[in-house]
MMTF fields as JSON, N, C-alpha, C and O atoms, coordinates in Angstrom:
{
  "mmtfVersion": "1.0.0",
  "mmtfProducer": "UNKNOWN",
  "numBonds": 447,
  "numAtoms": 448,
  "numGroups": 112,
  "numChains": 1,
  "numModels": 1,
  "chainsPerModel": [1],
  "groupsPerChain": [112],
  "chainIdList": ["A"],
  "bondAtomList": [4, 2, 8, 6, 12, 10, 16, 14, 20, 18, 24, 22, 28, 26, 32, 30, 36, 34, 40, 38, 44, 42, 48, 46, 52, 50, 56, 54, 60, 58, 64, 62, 68, 66, 72, 70, 76, 74, 80, 78, 84, 82, 88, 86, 92, 90, 96, 94, 100, 98, 104, 102, 108, 106, 112, 110, 116, 114, 120, 118, 124, 122, 128, 126, 132, 130, 136, 134, 140, 138, 144, 142, 148, 146, 152, 150, 156, 154, 160, 158, 164, 162, 168, 166, 172, 170, 176, 174, 180, 178, 184, 182, 188, 186, 192, 190, 196, 194, 200, 198, 204, 202, 208, 206, 212, 210, 216, 214, 220, 218, 224, 222, 228, 226, 232, 230, 236, 234, 240, 238, 244, 242, 248, 246, 252, 250, 256, 254, 260, 258, 264, 262, 268, 266, 272, 270, 276, 274, 280, 278, 284, 282, 288, 286, 292, 290, 296, 294, 300, 298, 304, 302, 308, 306, 312, 310, 316, 314, 320, 318, 324, 322, 328, 326, 332, 330, 336, 334, 340, 338, 344, 342, 348, 346, 352, 350, 356, 354, 360, 358, 364, 362, 368, 366, 372, 370, 376, 374, 380, 378, 384, 382, 388, 386, 392, 390, 396, 394, 400, 398, 404, 402, 408, 406, 412, 410, 416, 414, 420, 418, 424, 422, 428, 426, 432, 430, 436, 434, 440, 438, 444, 442],
  "bondOrderList": [1, 1, 1, 1, 1, 1, 1, 1, 1, 1, 1, 1, 1, 1, 1, 1, 1, 1, 1, 1, 1, 1, 1, 1, 1, 1, 1, 1, 1, 1, 1, 1, 1, 1, 1, 1, 1, 1, 1, 1, 1, 1, 1, 1, 1, 1, 1, 1, 1, 1, 1, 1, 1, 1, 1, 1, 1, 1, 1, 1, 1, 1, 1, 1, 1, 1, 1, 1, 1, 1, 1, 1, 1, 1, 1, 1, 1, 1, 1, 1, 1, 1, 1, 1, 1, 1, 1, 1, 1, 1, 1, 1, 1, 1, 1, 1, 1, 1, 1, 1, 1, 1, 1, 1, 1, 1, 1, 1, 1, 1, 1],
  "groupList": [{"groupName": "UNK", "atomNameList": ["N", "CA", "C", "O"], "elementList": ["N", "C", "C", "O"], "formalChargeList": [0, 0, 0, 0], "bondAtomList": [1, 0, 2, 1, 3, 2], "bondOrderList": [1, 1, 2], "singleLetterCode": "X", "chemCompType": "L-PEPTIDE LINKING"}],
  "groupTypeList": [0, 0, 0, 0, 0, 0, 0, 0, 0, 0, 0, 0, 0, 0, 0, 0, 0, 0, 0, 0, 0, 0, 0, 0, 0, 0, 0, 0, 0, 0, 0, 0, 0, 0, 0, 0, 0, 0, 0, 0, 0, 0, 0, 0, 0, 0, 0, 0, 0, 0, 0, 0, 0, 0, 0, 0, 0, 0, 0, 0, 0, 0, 0, 0, 0, 0, 0, 0, 0, 0, 0, 0, 0, 0, 0, 0, 0, 0, 0, 0, 0, 0, 0, 0, 0, 0, 0, 0, 0, 0, 0, 0, 0, 0, 0, 0, 0, 0, 0, 0, 0, 0, 0, 0, 0, 0, 0, 0, 0, 0, 0, 0],
  "groupIdList": [1, 2, 3, 4, 5, 6, 7, 8, 9, 10, 11, 12, 13, 14, 15, 16, 17, 18, 19, 20, 21, 22, 23, 24, 25, 26, 27, 28, 29, 30, 31, 32, 33, 34, 35, 36, 37, 38, 39, 40, 41, 42, 43, 44, 45, 46, 47, 48, 49, 50, 51, 52, 53, 54, 55, 56, 57, 58, 59, 60, 61, 62, 63, 64, 65, 66, 67, 68, 69, 70, 71, 72, 73, 74, 75, 76, 77, 78, 79, 80, 81, 82, 83, 84, 85, 86, 87, 88, 89, 90, 91, 92, 93, 94, 95, 96, 97, 98, 99, 100, 101, 102, 103, 104, 105, 106, 107, 108, 109, 110, 111, 112],
  "secStructList": [7, 7, 7, 7, 7, 7, 7, 7, 7, 7, 1, 2, 2, 2, 2, 2, 2, 2, 6, 6, 2, 2, 2, 2, 6, 2, 2, 2, 2, 2, 2, 2, 2, 6, 6, 2, 2, 2, 2, 2, 2, 2, 2, 2, 2, 2, 2, 2, 2, 2, 1, 6, 6, 7, 1, 1, 1, 6, 6, 2, 2, 2, 2, 2, 2, 6, 6, 6, 6, 1, 7, 7, 1, 6, 6, 6, 6, 2, 2, 2, 2, 2, 2, 6, 1, 7, 7, 7, 6, 6, 6, 2, 2, 2, 2, 6, 6, 6, 6, 6, 6, 6, 6, 6, 6, 1, 6, 6, 6, 6, 6, 7],
  "xCoordList": [-47.809, -47.354, -46.039, -45.693, -45.077, -43.465, -42.743, -42.854, -41.317, -40.664, -39.294, -38.768, -39.209, -38.277, -37.318, -37.293, -35.781, -34.417, -34.388, -34.976, -33.278, -33.03, -31.463, -30.908, -30.959, -30.044, -29.123, -29.203, -28.142, -28.149, -25.553, -24.628, -25.868, -24.802, -23.905, -24.346, -22.502, -21.675, -21.379, -21.037, -21.521, -20.905, -18.965, -18.553, -18.353, -16.861, -16.919, -16.074, -18.284, -18.565, -18.252, -17.476, -18.579, -19.456, -18.019, -17.282, -17.777, -16.323, -15.085, -14.445, -14.931, -14.251, -14.441, -13.552, -16.033, -16.021, -15.854, -15.963, -15.559, -15.269, -13.837, -13.455, -13.025, -11.453, -11.159, -10.144, -11.934, -11.913, -11.988, -10.956, -12.879, -13.287, -12.586, -12.89, -11.753, -11.417, -9.966, -9.43, -9.625, -7.498, -8.155, -7.384, -9.246, -9.398, -8.814, -7.646, -10.084, -9.703, -8.737, -8.555, -8.108, -6.676, -5.217, -4.26, -5.542, -4.84, -4.648, -3.715, -6.396, -6.333, -6.022, -5.26, -5.982, -5.97, -4.114, -3.72, -3.022, -1.639, -2.036, -1.883, -2.387, -1.352, -2.391, -2.311, -3.31, -3.664, -2.48, -1.715, -1.977, -1.052, 0.217, 0.901, 0.383, 2.084, 2.034, 3.075, 0.741, 0.895, 0.995, 1.388, 0.614, 0.419, 1.384, 1.419, 2.289, 4.149, 4.405, 4.944, 4.352, 5.177, 5.105, 5.97, 3.893, 3.602, 3.766, 4.02, 3.883, 4.684, 6.333, 7.039, 6.823, 8.081, 8.481, 9.652, 7.665, 8.407, 7.952, 7.859, 7.358, 6.576, 7.351, 7.611, 8.094, 9.425, 10.968, 11.878, 11.023, 12.096, 12.267, 13.212, 11.054, 10.852, 11.292, 12.072, 10.63, 10.365, 12.162, 12.555, 12.518, 14.329, 15.094, 15.772, 14.462, 15.078, 15.463, 16.381, 13.48, 13.008, 13.446, 13.113, 13.901, 14.441, 16.353, 17.272, 16.224, 18.573, 19.117, 20.208, 17.503, 17.891, 16.649, 15.636, 16.711, 15.612, 16.471, 17.299, 16.58, 17.13, 16.279, 15.907, 16.235, 16.858, 18.184, 18.597, 18.905, 20.361, 19.558, 19.83, 18.616, 18.778, 17.444, 16.891, 17.262, 15.987, 17.437, 17.607, 18.059, 19.151, 20.344, 20.959, 20.292, 20.97, 20.158, 20.824, 18.626, 18.15, 18.456, 19.158, 17.973, 18.076, 19.39, 19.086, 20.419, 21.347, 21.201, 21.373, 21.049, 20.76, 20.314, 20.762, 19.409, 17.994, 18.677, 18.406, 19.349, 20.17, 21.377, 21.861, 21.883, 23.36, 22.717, 23.398, 21.771, 20.862, 20.309, 20.562, 19.869, 19.629, 20.145, 19.439, 22.012, 23.173, 21.924, 20.833, 22.474, 22.025, 22.915, 23.735, 23.287, 23.489, 22.683, 23.117, 21.655, 20.556, 20.827, 21.406, 20.967, 21.576, 22.986, 23.38, 23.691, 24.872, 25.302, 26.088, 24.236, 24.477, 23.646, 23.964, 22.514, 22.022, 22.935, 22.841, 24.176, 24.135, 25.874, 26.635, 25.74, 27.909, 27.056, 27.575, 25.165, 25.089, 24.692, 25.224, 24.018, 24.136, 25.907, 26.373, 26.51, 28.145, 27.969, 27.622, 28.171, 28.5, 27.576, 27.607, 26.515, 25.565, 26.43, 27.576, 25.661, 25.389, 27.217, 28.175, 27.321, 27.562, 27.986, 28.788, 27.408, 27.788, 29.296, 29.501, 29.741, 31.495, 30.897, 30.084, 30.819, 29.765, 28.975, 29.451, 27.705, 27.293, 28.197, 28.205, 28.784, 29.534, 30.212, 30.15, 31.215, 31.703, 30.814, 30.681, 29.99, 28.553, 28.643, 29.509, 27.965, 27.354, 29.227, 29.404, 30.29, 31.095, 31.463, 32.523, 31.251, 31.415, 30.626, 30.538, 29.792, 28.159, 28.291, 28.152, 28.431, 29.021, 30.251, 30.402, 30.658, 32.448, 31.743, 32.222, 30.839, 30.959, 29.354, 28.713, 28.899, 27.678, 28.765, 28.617, 29.173, 30.005, 31.136, 30.947, 32.062, 32.399, 31.445, 31.755, 30.24, 30.083, 28.94, 28.817, 28.012, 28.478, 29.114, 28.757, 30.447, 32.078, 31.754, 31.527, 31.938, 31.543, 30.387, 30.644, 29.497, 28.076, 29.018, 29.711, 28.778, 29.78, 30.015, 29.194, 31.784, 32.629, 32.048, 32.412, 30.836, 30.664, 30.027, 29.702],
  "yCoordList": [-22.408, -21.802, -21.968, -23.052, -20.462, -20.518, -21.162, -21.758, -21.75, -22.369, -21.392, -20.279, -22.733, -22.371, -22.877, -24.083, -21.82, -22.033, -22.42, -21.761, -24.106, -24.167, -23.82, -23.527, -23.838, -23.757, -23.948, -23.198, -25.381, -25.941, -25.644, -26.049, -24.661, -24.829, -25.662, -25.876, -26.235, -27.561, -26.537, -25.434, -26.906, -26.339, -25.721, -24.776, -26.51, -26.333, -25.378, -24.507, -25.234, -23.405, -22.471, -21.588, -22.435, -21.708, -21.83, -20.846, -22.62, -22.965, -21.953, -21.212, -22.042, -21.215, -20.468, -20.284, -19.773, -18.126, -16.934, -15.708, -17.908, -17.932, -17.837, -16.756, -18.74, -17.811, -17.628, -18.193, -16.848, -15.597, -14.291, -13.621, -13.873, -13.234, -12.994, -11.861, -13.638, -13.912, -13.203, -12.11, -14.286, -14.005, -11.81, -10.934, -11.501, -10.509, -10.084, -10.258, -9.28, -8.487, -9.072, -8.584, -9.902, -9.821, -9.434, -8.935, -10.035, -8.599, -6.691, -5.923, -6.519, -4.605, -4.46, -3.561, -5.383, -5.276, -4.746, -3.718, -6.192, -6.608, -4.737, -3.855, -4.431, -3.137, -2.006, -1.057, -1.692, -0.848, -1.027, -0.617, -1.668, -1.556, -0.988, -0.055, -1.77, -1.233, -0.173, -0.012, 0.89, 2.463, 3.668, 4.83, 3.006, 3.473, 3.469, 4.454, 2.709, 1.99, 2.834, 3.657, 3.34, 4.074, 5.766, 6.246, 6.362, 7.7, 7.686, 8.867, 6.989, 7.213, 7.44, 8.227, 6.546, 5.976, 7.672, 7.983, 8.21, 8.962, 10.056, 10.609, 10.78, 11.545, 11.679, 12.878, 10.931, 9.763, 10.73, 11.283, 10.777, 11.448, 12.446, 12.721, 13.565, 14.055, 15.014, 15.963, 14.475, 15.159, 15.149, 15.883, 14.729, 13.896, 15.27, 16.148, 14.801, 15.789, 17.863, 18.495, 17.956, 19.323, 19.358, 20.452, 18.6, 18.684, 18.426, 18.511, 18.167, 17.987, 19.648, 19.932, 21.04, 22.391, 22.573, 23.181, 22.343, 22.31, 23.58, 23.814, 24.572, 25.273, 24.694, 25.1, 23.209, 22.296, 21.756, 22.015, 20.916, 20.304, 19.247, 18.273, 19.003, 17.43, 16.686, 15.594, 17.531, 17.12, 16.98, 16.155, 17.841, 17.99, 16.567, 15.743, 16.725, 15.488, 13.565, 12.565, 13.629, 12.257, 12.422, 11.553, 13.486, 13.446, 13.284, 13.179, 13.237, 12.598, 10.677, 9.723, 10.727, 9.464, 9.184, 8.244, 9.925, 8.714, 9.256, 8.688, 10.059, 9.794, 8.882, 8.555, 8.414, 7.671, 6.178, 5.249, 5.864, 4.451, 4.432, 3.324, 5.049, 5.986, 6.173, 6.301, 6.181, 6.413, 7.153, 6.784, 7.788, 8.074, 9.466, 9.363, 10.277, 11.0, 11.736, 11.988, 12.177, 13.999, 13.285, 12.494, 12.549, 13.002, 13.65, 14.333, 13.296, 13.512, 15.047, 15.91, 14.795, 16.712, 17.644, 18.404, 16.8, 17.034, 18.046, 19.148, 16.406, 16.688, 17.762, 18.29, 17.566, 19.063, 20.362, 21.424, 20.203, 21.61, 21.48, 22.527, 20.805, 21.054, 20.995, 22.007, 20.348, 21.087, 22.63, 23.188, 23.346, 24.854, 25.08, 25.733, 25.297, 25.872, 25.229, 25.603, 24.17, 23.754, 24.913, 25.063, 25.531, 25.86, 25.738, 26.509, 24.132, 23.306, 22.354, 22.171, 22.093, 21.658, 20.014, 20.573, 19.572, 17.612, 18.221, 18.169, 18.714, 17.678, 18.212, 17.308, 19.102, 19.012, 17.789, 17.245, 17.296, 16.39, 15.501, 15.85, 14.585, 13.776, 14.003, 13.288, 14.92, 14.617, 14.579, 13.444, 15.082, 14.771, 13.242, 12.94, 12.9, 11.077, 10.648, 9.46, 11.604, 10.468, 10.921, 9.826, 11.599, 12.36, 10.839, 9.975, 11.187, 9.839, 8.09, 7.202, 8.153, 6.719, 6.564, 5.519, 8.132, 8.274, 7.997, 7.237, 8.261, 8.05, 7.077, 7.619, 6.24, 5.042, 4.279, 3.691, 3.906, 3.069, 3.18, 2.221, 4.987, 5.098, 4.49, 3.958, 4.492, 4.778, 2.535, 1.955, 2.136, 0.585, 0.374, 1.069, -0.025, 0.268, 0.376, -0.472, 1.455, 2.127, 0.843, -0.042, 0.71, 0.079, -1.252, -2.083, -2.093, -3.758, -3.502, -4.407],
  "zCoordList": [-28.095, -27.528, -28.293, -28.761, -28.433, -28.431, -28.375, -27.303, -29.329, -29.051, -27.993, -28.022, -27.099, -26.129, -26.353, -26.596, -26.338, -26.536, -24.965, -24.108, -24.587, -23.22, -23.175, -24.234, -22.344, -22.797, -21.203, -20.23, -21.371, -20.088, -20.412, -21.116, -19.197, -18.663, -17.722, -16.593, -18.116, -17.33, -16.482, -16.911, -14.776, -14.324, -14.075, -13.4, -14.749, -15.109, -15.413, -15.209, -16.185, -17.105, -16.108, -16.472, -15.145, -13.794, -13.164, -13.112, -12.859, -12.371, -12.924, -12.178, -14.017, -14.686, -15.733, -16.564, -15.841, -15.473, -13.912, -13.893, -12.745, -11.39, -11.723, -12.17, -11.588, -11.782, -13.139, -13.546, -14.072, -14.929, -14.076, -14.099, -13.43, -12.809, -11.394, -11.023, -10.453, -9.038, -9.914, -9.734, -10.877, -11.483, -11.737, -11.345, -12.249, -12.947, -11.746, -11.397, -10.892, -9.672, -8.975, -7.859, -9.258, -8.272, -8.687, -8.096, -10.405, -11.114, -11.059, -10.822, -11.5, -10.183, -9.966, -10.322, -8.4, -7.211, -6.964, -6.413, -7.776, -7.708, -8.326, -7.481, -9.385, -10.373, -9.759, -10.538, -8.733, -7.746, -7.58, -8.452, -6.454, -5.27, -5.85, -5.429, -6.931, -7.257, -8.184, -8.82, -8.528, -8.966, -7.527, -7.422, -6.907, -5.513, -4.802, -4.064, -4.68, -4.495, -5.136, -4.397, -6.489, -7.647, -6.846, -6.114, -7.239, -5.664, -4.847, -4.608, -3.681, -2.138, -2.471, -1.84, -3.647, -2.943, -4.346, -4.561, -4.828, -5.735, -5.962, -7.058, -4.035, -3.081, -2.406, -2.306, -1.662, -0.329, -1.66, -1.042, -2.874, -3.588, -3.186, -2.446, -3.719, -4.274, -2.538, -2.461, -1.53, -0.333, 0.31, 1.217, 0.002, 0.625, 0.385, 0.919, -0.885, -2.504, -1.288, -0.766, -1.614, -1.51, 0.848, 1.303, 1.708, 2.897, 2.877, 3.691, 1.788, 1.605, 2.019, 2.512, 1.49, 1.669, 2.695, 2.351, 3.212, 4.969, 5.427, 4.546, 6.592, 7.726, 9.117, 10.218, 8.096, 9.819, 9.308, 8.178, 10.273, 9.62, 9.981, 9.279, 10.84, 11.202, 9.935, 10.067, 8.969, 8.161, 6.907, 6.009, 7.226, 5.991, 6.51, 5.834, 7.466, 7.45, 7.143, 6.876, 7.306, 7.058, 5.489, 4.971, 4.694, 3.94, 3.123, 1.935, 3.265, 2.814, 3.065, 2.306, 3.621, 4.631, 3.482, 2.824, 3.094, 2.015, 0.787, -0.272, 0.768, -0.995, -1.328, -2.412, 0.619, 0.212, -0.189, 0.245, -0.785, -0.436, -2.2, -2.672, -2.88, -3.889, -5.258, -6.258, -5.203, -6.48, -8.129, -8.563, -8.356, -9.466, -10.188, -9.276, -10.751, -11.857, -11.154, -10.029, -11.412, -10.343, -9.56, -10.304, -7.951, -7.36, -7.226, -6.281, -8.384, -7.969, -8.203, -7.811, -9.122, -9.848, -7.924, -7.009, -8.429, -6.167, -4.958, -4.417, -4.977, -3.712, -3.745, -2.935, -5.324, -5.815, -5.714, -5.37, -6.156, -5.879, -4.257, -3.888, -2.819, -1.609, -1.437, -0.914, -1.669, -1.148, -1.199, -0.158, -2.288, -2.711, -2.021, -3.064, -1.163, -0.264, 1.136, 1.385, 2.029, 2.753, 3.648, 2.889, 5.182, 5.588, 6.363, 6.889, 6.966, 8.322, 8.137, 6.937, 8.502, 8.551, 9.131, 9.866, 9.211, 10.24, 8.392, 7.258, 8.898, 7.235, 5.935, 5.099, 5.581, 4.723, 4.256, 3.153, 5.869, 5.482, 5.37, 4.197, 5.484, 5.456, 4.239, 3.735, 3.256, 1.761, 1.578, 1.133, 1.673, 1.057, 1.267, 0.719, 1.49, 1.833, 1.266, 0.954, 0.973, 0.015, -1.335, -1.88, -2.129, -3.014, -3.5, -4.364, -2.651, -2.487, -2.957, -3.663, -2.422, -2.603, -3.341, -3.458, -3.843, -4.918, -5.992, -6.95, -5.886, -7.674, -7.316, -6.227, -7.147, -7.039, -6.743, -5.706, -7.171, -6.974, -8.608, -9.37, -8.895, -11.021, -11.73, -12.781, -11.095, -11.553, -12.17, -13.232, -10.765, -11.263, -12.028, -13.011, -12.193, -12.543, -14.048, -14.612, -14.314, -15.599, -15.744, -15.984, -15.512, -16.631, -16.252, -17.084, -14.771, -15.459, -16.477, -17.245]
}
């Protein structure tokens, strides 16, 4: 009869292994959700920037509202281009206000 090796595992080893597996699954899930969130945010930003030059004034107004909450150098340049393009006085006034607020916020952040 051949010699058999008997491996005795303790219950604490099983619990630790299950905890590692659960932790890995949770970490992978969080990474997946975070990655999807980044992709959705990027898509939303691109859509609103594109809608800024839409033929529909309400979409342009909504895009201005979105950009107001996302100050950045790229958005300042985008708003300057938009002001040169926009012909409706109400939307031009709104864009000017958004641009002025964005420039103030960026200047304050640069000075801090």
